[in-house]
All heavy atoms as a GROMACS GRO file, in nm:
protein
  571
    1MET      N    1   0.553  -1.992  -0.358
    1MET     CA    2   0.608  -1.907  -0.461
    1MET      C    3   0.695  -1.797  -0.402
    1MET      O    4   0.802  -1.773  -0.451
    1MET     CB    5   0.494  -1.846  -0.543
    1MET     CG    6   0.541  -1.743  -0.643
    1MET     SD    7   0.407  -1.682  -0.744
    1MET     CE    8   0.434  -1.510  -0.731
    2SER      N    9   0.649  -1.730  -0.295
    2SER     CA   10   0.723  -1.615  -0.244
    2SER      C   11   0.858  -1.652  -0.184
    2SER      O   12   0.946  -1.568  -0.179
    2SER     CB   13   0.640  -1.539  -0.141
    2SER     OG   14   0.610  -1.622  -0.031
    3GLU      N   15   0.875  -1.776  -0.141
    3GLU     CA   16   1.004  -1.816  -0.085
    3GLU      C   17   1.113  -1.815  -0.190
    3GLU      O   18   1.229  -1.793  -0.160
    3GLU     CB   19   0.997  -1.955  -0.020
    3GLU     CG   20   0.910  -1.962   0.103
    3GLU     CD   21   0.763  -1.984   0.070
    3GLU    OE1   22   0.731  -2.042  -0.035
    3GLU    OE2   23   0.680  -1.942   0.152
    4ALA      N   24   1.080  -1.840  -0.316
    4ALA     CA   25   1.178  -1.848  -0.423
    4ALA      C   26   1.211  -1.710  -0.482
    4ALA      O   27   1.300  -1.699  -0.563
    4ALA     CB   28   1.129  -1.941  -0.533
    5LEU      N   29   1.141  -1.607  -0.439
    5LEU     CA   30   1.161  -1.474  -0.494
    5LEU      C   31   1.266  -1.397  -0.416
    5LEU      O   32   1.282  -1.416  -0.295
    5LEU     CB   33   1.029  -1.395  -0.488
    5LEU     CG   34   0.909  -1.456  -0.559
    5LEU    CD1   35   0.786  -1.372  -0.534
    5LEU    CD2   36   0.936  -1.469  -0.708
    6ASN      N   37   1.334  -1.306  -0.484
    6ASN     CA   38   1.424  -1.216  -0.413
    6ASN      C   39   1.346  -1.091  -0.374
    6ASN      O   40   1.230  -1.072  -0.415
    6ASN     CB   41   1.549  -1.184  -0.497
    6ASN     CG   42   1.516  -1.111  -0.625
    6ASN    OD1   43   1.441  -1.014  -0.627
    6ASN    ND2   44   1.576  -1.157  -0.736
    7ASN      N   45   1.405  -1.004  -0.293
    7ASN     CA   46   1.332  -0.887  -0.244
    7ASN      C   47   1.290  -0.793  -0.356
    7ASN      O   48   1.183  -0.732  -0.347
    7ASN     CB   49   1.413  -0.813  -0.139
    7ASN     CG   50   1.397  -0.873  -0.002
    7ASN    OD1   51   1.309  -0.956   0.021
    7ASN    ND2   52   1.481  -0.832   0.091
    8SER      N   53   1.371  -0.780  -0.459
    8SER     CA   54   1.333  -0.694  -0.571
    8SER      C   55   1.208  -0.747  -0.639
    8SER      O   56   1.118  -0.670  -0.675
    8SER     CB   57   1.447  -0.685  -0.673
    8SER     OG   58   1.557  -0.617  -0.615
    9GLU      N   59   1.198  -0.878  -0.654
    9GLU     CA   60   1.080  -0.938  -0.715
    9GLU      C   61   0.958  -0.922  -0.624
    9GLU      O   62   0.848  -0.892  -0.671
    9GLU     CB   63   1.105  -1.086  -0.744
    9GLU     CG   64   1.208  -1.108  -0.853
    9GLU     CD   65   1.257  -1.250  -0.863
    9GLU    OE1   66   1.265  -1.320  -0.760
    9GLU    OE2   67   1.289  -1.293  -0.975
   10ARG      N   68   0.977  -0.938  -0.493
   10ARG     CA   69   0.866  -0.920  -0.399
   10ARG      C   70   0.814  -0.777  -0.402
   10ARG      O   71   0.693  -0.754  -0.403
   10ARG     CB   72   0.911  -0.956  -0.258
   10ARG     CG   73   0.934  -1.104  -0.236
   10ARG     CD   74   0.971  -1.132  -0.090
   10ARG     NE   75   1.012  -1.268  -0.076
   10ARG     CZ   76   1.139  -1.308  -0.062
   10ARG    NH1   77   1.238  -1.221  -0.059
   10ARG    NH2   78   1.167  -1.436  -0.050
   11LEU      N   79   0.904  -0.680  -0.402
   11LEU     CA   80   0.863  -0.540  -0.408
   11LEU      C   81   0.791  -0.508  -0.537
   11LEU      O   82   0.692  -0.436  -0.538
   11LEU     CB   83   0.985  -0.448  -0.390
   11LEU     CG   84   1.041  -0.440  -0.249
   11LEU    CD1   85   1.176  -0.370  -0.250
   11LEU    CD2   86   0.944  -0.370  -0.157
   12TRP      N   87   0.840  -0.561  -0.648
   12TRP     CA   88   0.776  -0.537  -0.777
   12TRP      C   89   0.635  -0.596  -0.777
   12TRP      O   90   0.540  -0.533  -0.823
   12TRP     CB   91   0.860  -0.596  -0.890
   12TRP     CG   92   0.807  -0.560  -1.024
   12TRP    CD1   93   0.834  -0.448  -1.096
   12TRP    CD2   94   0.714  -0.637  -1.102
   12TRP    NE1   95   0.764  -0.450  -1.215
   12TRP    CE2   96   0.690  -0.565  -1.221
   12TRP    CE3   97   0.651  -0.758  -1.084
   12TRP    CZ2   98   0.604  -0.612  -1.319
   12TRP    CZ3   99   0.566  -0.804  -1.182
   12TRP    CH2  100   0.544  -0.731  -1.298
   13LEU      N  101   0.620  -0.717  -0.724
   13LEU     CA  102   0.488  -0.780  -0.717
   13LEU      C  103   0.395  -0.699  -0.626
   13LEU      O  104   0.277  -0.679  -0.660
   13LEU     CB  105   0.499  -0.924  -0.666
   13LEU     CG  106   0.550  -1.026  -0.767
   13LEU    CD1  107   0.575  -1.161  -0.698
   13LEU    CD2  108   0.453  -1.042  -0.881
   14LEU      N  109   0.445  -0.653  -0.514
   14LEU     CA  110   0.364  -0.572  -0.423
   14LEU      C  111   0.318  -0.444  -0.491
   14LEU      O  112   0.202  -0.406  -0.482
   14LEU     CB  113   0.443  -0.542  -0.296
   14LEU     CG  114   0.371  -0.464  -0.187
   14LEU    CD1  115   0.245  -0.537  -0.142
   14LEU    CD2  116   0.465  -0.439  -0.071
   15SER      N  117   0.408  -0.379  -0.561
   15SER     CA  118   0.373  -0.257  -0.634
   15SER      C  119   0.267  -0.285  -0.741
   15SER      O  120   0.170  -0.210  -0.754
   15SER     CB  121   0.499  -0.197  -0.698
   15SER     OG  122   0.466  -0.087  -0.777
   16SER      N  123   0.285  -0.391  -0.814
   16SER     CA  124   0.188  -0.429  -0.917
   16SER      C  125   0.054  -0.464  -0.857
   16SER      O  126  -0.052  -0.426  -0.911
   16SER     CB  127   0.241  -0.547  -0.999
   16SER     OG  128   0.357  -0.511  -1.067
   17LEU      N  129   0.055  -0.533  -0.746
   17LEU     CA  130  -0.069  -0.572  -0.679
   17LEU      C  131  -0.145  -0.451  -0.630
   17LEU      O  132  -0.267  -0.439  -0.652
   17LEU     CB  133  -0.039  -0.667  -0.563
   17LEU     CG  134  -0.157  -0.720  -0.484
   17LEU    CD1  135  -0.254  -0.796  -0.574
   17LEU    CD2  136  -0.109  -0.807  -0.371
   18THR      N  137  -0.078  -0.359  -0.564
   18THR     CA  138  -0.148  -0.240  -0.516
   18THR      C  139  -0.195  -0.153  -0.632
   18THR      O  140  -0.300  -0.089  -0.623
   18THR     CB  141  -0.062  -0.158  -0.418
   18THR    OG1  142   0.062  -0.124  -0.481
   18THR    CG2  143  -0.037  -0.233  -0.290
   19GLY      N  144  -0.120  -0.152  -0.742
   19GLY     CA  145  -0.166  -0.081  -0.861
   19GLY      C  146  -0.294  -0.140  -0.915
   19GLY      O  147  -0.386  -0.068  -0.954
   20THR      N  148  -0.302  -0.272  -0.915
   20THR     CA  149  -0.422  -0.341  -0.960
   20THR      C  150  -0.539  -0.312  -0.866
   20THR      O  151  -0.652  -0.287  -0.910
   20THR     CB  152  -0.398  -0.493  -0.968
   20THR    OG1  153  -0.296  -0.518  -1.065
   20THR    CG2  154  -0.524  -0.569  -1.006
   21MET      N  155  -0.512  -0.310  -0.736
   21MET     CA  156  -0.618  -0.288  -0.637
   21MET      C  157  -0.674  -0.147  -0.644
   21MET      O  158  -0.788  -0.124  -0.604
   21MET     CB  159  -0.563  -0.315  -0.496
   21MET     CG  160  -0.526  -0.460  -0.473
   21MET     SD  161  -0.434  -0.484  -0.320
   21MET     CE  162  -0.566  -0.480  -0.200
   22THR      N  163  -0.596  -0.052  -0.695
   22THR     CA  164  -0.640   0.088  -0.701
   22THR      C  165  -0.661   0.138  -0.843
   22THR      O  166  -0.676   0.258  -0.865
   22THR     CB  167  -0.538   0.179  -0.629
   22THR    OG1  168  -0.410   0.165  -0.692
   22THR    CG2  169  -0.527   0.144  -0.481
   23ALA      N  170  -0.665   0.047  -0.938
   23ALA     CA  171  -0.682   0.087  -1.079
   23ALA      C  172  -0.823   0.138  -1.107
   23ALA      O  173  -0.842   0.226  -1.190
   23ALA     CB  174  -0.648  -0.029  -1.171
   24ASN      N  175  -0.920   0.082  -1.038
   24ASN     CA  176  -1.060   0.118  -1.061
   24ASN      C  177  -1.132   0.129  -0.927
   24ASN      O  178  -1.092   0.066  -0.829
   24ASN     CB  179  -1.131   0.012  -1.146
   24ASN     CG  180  -1.068  -0.003  -1.281
   24ASN    OD1  181  -1.061   0.093  -1.357
   24ASN    ND2  182  -1.018  -0.122  -1.312
   25ALA      N  183  -1.239   0.206  -0.925
   25ALA     CA  184  -1.322   0.213  -0.805
   25ALA      C  185  -1.387   0.078  -0.781
   25ALA      O  186  -1.434   0.012  -0.875
   25ALA     CB  187  -1.428   0.321  -0.820
   26THR      N  188  -1.385   0.033  -0.655
   26THR     CA  189  -1.446  -0.093  -0.617
   26THR      C  190  -1.516  -0.074  -0.483
   26THR      O  191  -1.514   0.036  -0.426
   26THR     CB  192  -1.341  -0.206  -0.601
   26THR    OG1  193  -1.256  -0.172  -0.490
   26THR    CG2  194  -1.259  -0.225  -0.727
   27GLU      N  195  -1.571  -0.180  -0.428
   27GLU     CA  196  -1.633  -0.170  -0.296
   27GLU      C  197  -1.530  -0.140  -0.188
   27GLU      O  198  -1.564  -0.091  -0.080
   27GLU     CB  199  -1.709  -0.298  -0.261
   27GLU     CG  200  -1.618  -0.419  -0.243
   27GLU     CD  201  -1.693  -0.546  -0.210
   27GLU    OE1  202  -1.782  -0.582  -0.288
   27GLU    OE2  203  -1.663  -0.607  -0.106
   28ASN      N  204  -1.402  -0.166  -0.216
   28ASN     CA  205  -1.296  -0.143  -0.119
   28ASN      C  206  -1.213  -0.018  -0.148
   28ASN      O  207  -1.130   0.020  -0.065
   28ASN     CB  208  -1.202  -0.264  -0.114
   28ASN     CG  209  -1.273  -0.386  -0.063
   28ASN    OD1  210  -1.330  -0.385   0.044
   28ASN    ND2  211  -1.273  -0.491  -0.142
   29TYR      N  212  -1.231   0.042  -0.264
   29TYR     CA  213  -1.148   0.158  -0.301
   29TYR      C  214  -1.228   0.258  -0.382
   29TYR      O  215  -1.287   0.222  -0.484
   29TYR     CB  216  -1.026   0.112  -0.383
   29TYR     CG  217  -0.947   0.228  -0.438
   29TYR    CD1  218  -0.870   0.308  -0.354
   29TYR    CD2  219  -0.950   0.258  -0.574
   29TYR    CE1  220  -0.800   0.416  -0.405
   29TYR    CE2  221  -0.878   0.366  -0.624
   29TYR     CZ  222  -0.803   0.444  -0.540
   29TYR     OH  223  -0.733   0.550  -0.589
   30ASP      N  224  -1.231   0.381  -0.335
   30ASP     CA  225  -1.297   0.490  -0.406
   30ASP      C  226  -1.196   0.604  -0.418
   30ASP      O  227  -1.163   0.669  -0.319
   30ASP     CB  228  -1.421   0.537  -0.329
   30ASP     CG  229  -1.497   0.647  -0.401
   30ASP    OD1  230  -1.444   0.705  -0.499
   30ASP    OD2  231  -1.610   0.678  -0.359
   31PRO      N  232  -1.146   0.629  -0.539
   31PRO     CA  233  -1.044   0.733  -0.555
   31PRO      C  234  -1.094   0.871  -0.515
   31PRO      O  235  -1.014   0.958  -0.481
   31PRO     CB  236  -1.009   0.726  -0.703
   31PRO     CG  237  -1.123   0.657  -0.768
   31PRO     CD  238  -1.181   0.566  -0.665
   32ASN      N  239  -1.225   0.892  -0.515
   32ASN     CA  240  -1.281   1.020  -0.475
   32ASN      C  241  -1.269   1.045  -0.324
   32ASN      O  242  -1.289   1.158  -0.279
   32ASN     CB  243  -1.428   1.030  -0.517
   32ASN     CG  244  -1.442   1.024  -0.668
   32ASN    OD1  245  -1.376   1.096  -0.740
   32ASN    ND2  246  -1.527   0.935  -0.714
   33LEU      N  247  -1.238   0.942  -0.248
   33LEU     CA  248  -1.223   0.956  -0.104
   33LEU      C  249  -1.078   0.980  -0.061
   33LEU      O  250  -1.049   0.989   0.058
   33LEU     CB  251  -1.276   0.831  -0.033
   33LEU     CG  252  -1.426   0.804  -0.052
   33LEU    CD1  253  -1.466   0.675   0.019
   33LEU    CD2  254  -1.508   0.922   0.000
   34VAL      N  255  -0.988   0.992  -0.157
   34VAL     CA  256  -0.847   1.018  -0.127
   34VAL      C  257  -0.826   1.169  -0.123
   34VAL      O  258  -0.836   1.237  -0.225
   34VAL     CB  259  -0.754   0.953  -0.232
   34VAL    CG1  260  -0.608   0.983  -0.200
   34VAL    CG2  261  -0.778   0.803  -0.238
   35GLY      N  262  -0.798   1.220  -0.003
   35GLY     CA  263  -0.783   1.364   0.014
   35GLY      C  264  -0.646   1.415  -0.030
   35GLY      O  265  -0.550   1.339  -0.044
   36ASN      N  266  -0.639   1.545  -0.050
   36ASN     CA  267  -0.514   1.608  -0.091
   36ASN      C  268  -0.403   1.589   0.011
   36ASN      O  269  -0.285   1.583  -0.025
   36ASN     CB  270  -0.536   1.758  -0.117
   36ASN     CG  271  -0.616   1.782  -0.242
   36ASN    OD1  272  -0.618   1.699  -0.333
   36ASN    ND2  273  -0.682   1.896  -0.248
   37HIS      N  274  -0.439   1.580   0.139
   37HIS     CA  275  -0.337   1.560   0.241
   37HIS      C  276  -0.265   1.426   0.223
   37HIS      O  277  -0.149   1.413   0.258
   37HIS     CB  278  -0.398   1.571   0.382
   37HIS     CG  279  -0.497   1.464   0.413
   37HIS    ND1  280  -0.624   1.461   0.358
   37HIS    CD2  281  -0.489   1.356   0.493
   37HIS    CE1  282  -0.690   1.355   0.404
   37HIS    NE2  283  -0.610   1.290   0.487
   38ILE      N  284  -0.334   1.329   0.166
   38ILE     CA  285  -0.272   1.198   0.141
   38ILE      C  286  -0.176   1.207   0.023
   38ILE      O  287  -0.065   1.156   0.029
   38ILE     CB  288  -0.379   1.090   0.116
   38ILE    CG1  289  -0.466   1.072   0.240
   38ILE    CG2  290  -0.317   0.957   0.072
   38ILE    CD1  291  -0.391   1.026   0.364
   39THR      N  292  -0.218   1.271  -0.083
   39THR     CA  293  -0.131   1.280  -0.200
   39THR      C  294  -0.006   1.362  -0.168
   39THR      O  295   0.102   1.329  -0.216
   39THR     CB  296  -0.206   1.338  -0.322
   39THR    OG1  297  -0.265   1.462  -0.287
   39THR    CG2  298  -0.313   1.244  -0.370
   40SER      N  299  -0.018   1.464  -0.085
   40SER     CA  300   0.101   1.541  -0.049
   40SER      C  301   0.192   1.461   0.044
   40SER      O  302   0.314   1.477   0.042
   40SER     CB  303   0.063   1.675   0.014
   40SER     OG  304  -0.007   1.657   0.134
   41ALA      N  305   0.134   1.373   0.126
   41ALA     CA  306   0.215   1.288   0.214
   41ALA      C  307   0.302   1.192   0.134
   41ALA      O  308   0.416   1.162   0.174
   41ALA     CB  309   0.125   1.211   0.310
   42THR      N  310   0.252   1.145   0.021
   42THR     CA  311   0.330   1.051  -0.060
   42THR      C  312   0.458   1.116  -0.113
   42THR      O  313   0.556   1.047  -0.140
   42THR     CB  314   0.249   0.994  -0.178
   42THR    OG1  315   0.212   1.101  -0.265
   42THR    CG2  316   0.125   0.922  -0.130
   43GLU      N  317   0.457   1.247  -0.127
   43GLU     CA  318   0.575   1.317  -0.176
   43GLU      C  319   0.690   1.312  -0.075
   43GLU      O  320   0.804   1.341  -0.110
   43GLU     CB  321   0.540   1.462  -0.208
   43GLU     CG  322   0.440   1.475  -0.322
   43GLU     CD  323   0.387   1.616  -0.340
   43GLU    OE1  324   0.429   1.706  -0.264
   43GLU    OE2  325   0.303   1.634  -0.430
   44ARG      N  326   0.660   1.274   0.048
   44ARG     CA  327   0.762   1.269   0.154
   44ARG      C  328   0.812   1.128   0.181
   44ARG      O  329   0.895   1.108   0.269
   44ARG     CB  330   0.705   1.332   0.280
   44ARG     CG  331   0.663   1.478   0.257
   44ARG     CD  332   0.624   1.547   0.381
   44ARG     NE  333   0.741   1.556   0.469
   44ARG     CZ  334   0.736   1.596   0.595
   44ARG    NH1  335   0.622   1.632   0.648
   44ARG    NH2  336   0.845   1.600   0.669
   45PHE      N  337   0.763   1.031   0.106
   45PHE     CA  338   0.806   0.892   0.128
   45PHE      C  339   0.956   0.876   0.116
   45PHE      O  340   1.016   0.794   0.186
   45PHE     CB  341   0.736   0.796   0.032
   45PHE     CG  342   0.592   0.767   0.066
   45PHE    CD1  343   0.512   0.703  -0.027
   45PHE    CD2  344   0.536   0.801   0.186
   45PHE    CE1  345   0.380   0.674   0.001
   45PHE    CE2  346   0.403   0.774   0.217
   45PHE     CZ  347   0.326   0.709   0.123
   46ASP      N  348   1.019   0.953   0.029
   46ASP     CA  349   1.164   0.938   0.010
   46ASP      C  350   1.242   0.984   0.132
   46ASP      O  351   1.362   0.956   0.143
   46ASP     CB  352   1.210   1.012  -0.115
   46ASP     CG  353   1.186   1.161  -0.109
   46ASP    OD1  354   1.104   1.207  -0.028
   46ASP    OD2  355   1.252   1.233  -0.186
   47GLU      N  356   1.177   1.050   0.228
   47GLU     CA  357   1.243   1.090   0.352
   47GLU      C  358   1.255   0.972   0.450
   47GLU      O  359   1.330   0.979   0.546
   47GLU     CB  360   1.166   1.204   0.419
   47GLU     CG  361   1.161   1.331   0.336
   47GLU     CD  362   1.073   1.438   0.398
   47GLU    OE1  363   1.039   1.428   0.518
   47GLU    OE2  364   1.038   1.533   0.325
   48LEU      N  365   1.180   0.866   0.423
   48LEU     CA  366   1.182   0.748   0.508
   48LEU      C  367   1.286   0.649   0.459
   48LEU      O  368   1.307   0.634   0.338
   48LEU     CB  369   1.045   0.680   0.508
   48LEU     CG  370   0.926   0.763   0.554
   48LEU    CD1  371   0.797   0.686   0.531
   48LEU    CD2  372   0.941   0.805   0.698
   49SER      N  373   1.348   0.580   0.553
   49SER     CA  374   1.440   0.473   0.514
   49SER      C  375   1.358   0.357   0.457
   49SER      O  376   1.235   0.352   0.472
   49SER     CB  377   1.519   0.424   0.636
   49SER     OG  378   1.434   0.349   0.724
   50PHE      N  379   1.425   0.264   0.395
   50PHE     CA  380   1.358   0.146   0.340
   50PHE      C  381   1.279   0.075   0.449
   50PHE      O  382   1.164   0.036   0.430
   50PHE     CB  383   1.460   0.050   0.278
   50PHE     CG  384   1.398  -0.080   0.235
   50PHE    CD1  385   1.327  -0.089   0.116
   50PHE    CD2  386   1.411  -0.194   0.313
   50PHE    CE1  387   1.268  -0.208   0.077
   50PHE    CE2  388   1.353  -0.314   0.274
   50PHE     CZ  389   1.282  -0.320   0.156
   51TYR      N  390   1.339   0.059   0.567
   51TYR     CA  391   1.273  -0.015   0.675
   51TYR      C  392   1.158   0.065   0.736
   51TYR      O  393   1.060   0.006   0.781
   51TYR     CB  394   1.376  -0.060   0.780
   51TYR     CG  395   1.469  -0.162   0.719
   51TYR    CD1  396   1.596  -0.128   0.678
   51TYR    CD2  397   1.424  -0.292   0.696
   51TYR    CE1  398   1.678  -0.221   0.617
   51TYR    CE2  399   1.505  -0.387   0.635
   51TYR     CZ  400   1.633  -0.351   0.597
   51TYR     OH  401   1.712  -0.443   0.536
   52GLU      N  402   1.166   0.198   0.736
   52GLU     CA  403   1.054   0.279   0.779
   52GLU      C  404   0.939   0.269   0.679
   52GLU      O  405   0.822   0.262   0.718
   52GLU     CB  406   1.097   0.425   0.795
   52GLU     CG  407   1.190   0.448   0.913
   52GLU     CD  408   1.251   0.586   0.914
   52GLU    OE1  409   1.274   0.645   0.805
   52GLU    OE2  410   1.278   0.637   1.025
   53GLN      N  411   0.971   0.266   0.551
   53GLN     CA  412   0.869   0.248   0.448
   53GLN      C  413   0.803   0.112   0.463
   53GLN      O  414   0.681   0.099   0.452
   53GLN     CB  415   0.930   0.262   0.308
   53GLN     CG  416   0.976   0.401   0.275
   53GLN     CD  417   1.048   0.408   0.142
   53GLN    OE1  418   1.053   0.312   0.065
   53GLN    NE2  419   1.108   0.522   0.115
   54LEU      N  420   0.883   0.010   0.489
   54LEU     CA  421   0.831  -0.125   0.509
   54LEU      C  422   0.738  -0.130   0.631
   54LEU      O  423   0.630  -0.189   0.625
   54LEU     CB  424   0.947  -0.223   0.526
   54LEU     CG  425   0.918  -0.371   0.515
   54LEU    CD1  426   0.854  -0.406   0.383
   54LEU    CD2  427   1.046  -0.449   0.535
   55ALA      N  428   0.776  -0.065   0.739
   55ALA     CA  429   0.693  -0.062   0.859
   55ALA      C  430   0.562   0.013   0.831
   55ALA      O  431   0.455  -0.028   0.879
   55ALA     CB  432   0.768   0.004   0.974
   56LEU      N  433   0.569   0.121   0.755
   56LEU     CA  434   0.448   0.195   0.720
   56LEU      C  435   0.356   0.108   0.635
   56LEU      O  436   0.235   0.102   0.659
   56LEU     CB  437   0.485   0.323   0.644
   56LEU     CG  438   0.368   0.407   0.592
   56LEU    CD1  439   0.274   0.447   0.706
   56LEU    CD2  440   0.420   0.528   0.517
   57ALA      N  441   0.412   0.036   0.538
   57ALA     CA  442   0.332  -0.053   0.454
   57ALA      C  443   0.265  -0.160   0.540
   57ALA      O  444   0.146  -0.190   0.523
   57ALA     CB  445   0.419  -0.117   0.346
   58GLU      N  446   0.338  -0.217   0.634
   58GLU     CA  447   0.282  -0.321   0.721
   58GLU      C  448   0.170  -0.264   0.807
   58GLU      O  449   0.064  -0.326   0.823
   58GLU     CB  450   0.392  -0.380   0.809
   58GLU     CG  451   0.345  -0.494   0.895
   58GLU     CD  452   0.457  -0.558   0.974
   58GLU    OE1  453   0.560  -0.493   0.997
   58GLU    OE2  454   0.440  -0.675   1.012
   59ALA      N  455   0.190  -0.144   0.862
   59ALA     CA  456   0.087  -0.081   0.945
   59ALA      C  457  -0.039  -0.053   0.863
   59ALA      O  458  -0.151  -0.077   0.910
   59ALA     CB  459   0.141   0.049   1.005
   60LEU      N  460  -0.022  -0.004   0.741
   60LEU     CA  461  -0.138   0.023   0.656
   60LEU      C  462  -0.212  -0.105   0.621
   60LEU      O  463  -0.336  -0.108   0.622
   60LEU     CB  464  -0.094   0.097   0.529
   60LEU     CG  465  -0.043   0.240   0.551
   60LEU    CD1  466   0.021   0.293   0.424
   60LEU    CD2  467  -0.156   0.330   0.597
   61LEU      N  468  -0.138  -0.211   0.590
   61LEU     CA  469  -0.203  -0.339   0.560
   61LEU      C  470  -0.282  -0.390   0.680
   61LEU      O  471  -0.395  -0.438   0.665
   61LEU     CB  472  -0.099  -0.443   0.518
   61LEU     CG  473  -0.042  -0.427   0.378
   61LEU    CD1  474   0.076  -0.521   0.357
   61LEU    CD2  475  -0.150  -0.452   0.274
   62ASN      N  476  -0.224  -0.379   0.799
   62ASN     CA  477  -0.295  -0.423   0.919
   62ASN      C  478  -0.420  -0.340   0.943
   62ASN      O  479  -0.523  -0.393   0.985
   62ASN     CB  480  -0.202  -0.419   1.040
   62ASN     CG  481  -0.103  -0.533   1.039
   62ASN    OD1  482  -0.132  -0.640   0.987
   62ASN    ND2  483   0.014  -0.510   1.094
   63GLN      N  484  -0.412  -0.209   0.918
   63GLN     CA  485  -0.530  -0.124   0.934
   63GLN      C  486  -0.638  -0.160   0.834
   63GLN      O  487  -0.757  -0.162   0.867
   63GLN     CB  488  -0.491   0.023   0.919
   63GLN     CG  489  -0.408   0.074   1.035
   63GLN     CD  490  -0.355   0.213   1.011
   63GLN    OE1  491  -0.391   0.281   0.916
   63GLN    NE2  492  -0.265   0.256   1.097
   64ILE      N  493  -0.600  -0.191   0.710
   64ILE     CA  494  -0.698  -0.232   0.608
   64ILE      C  495  -0.764  -0.362   0.649
   64ILE      O  496  -0.886  -0.376   0.641
   64ILE     CB  497  -0.630  -0.245   0.470
   64ILE    CG1  498  -0.588  -0.107   0.419
   64ILE    CG2  499  -0.722  -0.315   0.370
   64ILE    CD1  500  -0.495  -0.112   0.299
   65LYS      N  501  -0.686  -0.459   0.697
   65LYS     CA  502  -0.743  -0.587   0.741
   65LYS      C  503  -0.839  -0.565   0.857
   65LYS      O  504  -0.948  -0.622   0.860
   65LYS     CB  505  -0.632  -0.682   0.786
   65LYS     CG  506  -0.549  -0.740   0.676
   65LYS     CD  507  -0.448  -0.834   0.738
   65LYS     CE  508  -0.326  -0.848   0.657
   65LYS     NZ  509  -0.224  -0.933   0.723
   66HIS      N  510  -0.800  -0.485   0.955
   66HIS     CA  511  -0.883  -0.460   1.072
   66HIS      C  512  -1.011  -0.390   1.032
   66HIS      O  513  -1.119  -0.425   1.078
   66HIS     CB  514  -0.806  -0.375   1.175
   66HIS     CG  515  -0.885  -0.342   1.296
   66HIS    ND1  516  -0.913  -0.433   1.395
   66HIS    CD2  517  -0.945  -0.227   1.334
   66HIS    CE1  518  -0.986  -0.377   1.489
   66HIS    NE2  519  -1.007  -0.250   1.455
   67TYR      N  520  -1.003  -0.291   0.945
   67TYR     CA  521  -1.120  -0.218   0.899
   67TYR      C  522  -1.216  -0.311   0.828
   67TYR      O  523  -1.336  -0.306   0.849
   67TYR     CB  524  -1.076  -0.105   0.805
   67TYR     CG  525  -1.191  -0.025   0.749
   67TYR    CD1  526  -1.252   0.074   0.824
   67TYR    CD2  527  -1.239  -0.049   0.620
   67TYR    CE1  528  -1.358   0.149   0.775
   67TYR    CE2  529  -1.345   0.025   0.570
   67TYR     CZ  530  -1.404   0.123   0.646
   67TYR     OH  531  -1.509   0.195   0.596
   68ARG      N  532  -1.165  -0.398   0.744
   68ARG     CA  533  -1.248  -0.489   0.665
   68ARG      C  534  -1.324  -0.585   0.755
   68ARG      O  535  -1.438  -0.619   0.730
   68ARG     CB  536  -1.161  -0.565   0.565
   68ARG     CG  537  -1.239  -0.652   0.470
   68ARG     CD  538  -1.314  -0.565   0.371
   68ARG     NE  539  -1.390  -0.650   0.284
   68ARG     CZ  540  -1.512  -0.623   0.244
   68ARG    NH1  541  -1.571  -0.513   0.282
   68ARG    NH2  542  -1.576  -0.704   0.164
   69HIS      N  543  -1.260  -0.633   0.860
   69HIS     CA  544  -1.323  -0.731   0.950
   69HIS      C  545  -1.420  -0.667   1.048
   69HIS      O  546  -1.495  -0.738   1.114
   69HIS     CB  547  -1.217  -0.810   1.027
   69HIS     CG  548  -1.136  -0.900   0.940
   69HIS    ND1  549  -1.192  -0.992   0.855
   69HIS    CD2  550  -1.004  -0.912   0.922
   69HIS    CE1  551  -1.098  -1.058   0.791
   69HIS    NE2  552  -0.982  -1.010   0.830
   70HIS      N  553  -1.422  -0.535   1.059
   70HIS     CA  554  -1.507  -0.469   1.158
   70HIS      C  555  -1.605  -0.372   1.095
   70HIS      O  556  -1.649  -0.278   1.159
   70HIS     CB  557  -1.420  -0.398   1.262
   70HIS     CG  558  -1.345  -0.494   1.346
   70HIS    ND1  559  -1.219  -0.537   1.315
   70HIS    CD2  560  -1.380  -0.558   1.461
   70HIS    CE1  561  -1.179  -0.623   1.406
   70HIS    NE2  562  -1.273  -0.638   1.496
   71GLU      N  563  -1.641  -0.392   0.969
   71GLU     CA  564  -1.739  -0.305   0.904
   71GLU      C  565  -1.880  -0.341   0.946
   71GLU      O  566  -1.911  -0.448   0.984
   71GLU     CB  567  -1.728  -0.316   0.752
   71GLU     CG  568  -1.606  -0.247   0.700
   71GLU     CD  569  -1.599  -0.252   0.547
   71GLU    OE1  570  -1.672  -0.330   0.482
   71GLU    OE2  571  -1.520  -0.177   0.492
   0.00000   0.00000   0.00000
């Protein structure tokens, strides 16, 4: 499926997926554990280029995968 998508569609799906993953508290996500320093950091995302944002997203995904496998 992803091969037939353009980048705008991929980004939209990624945004929707992460929205779904953080819509409710789960065993993998607790909104009460998100500190103010994180919410203020998101305000600076526009200072990053598209490719820096992409690299940050990839790094965060890798950290989530690593954390999950080593609990």
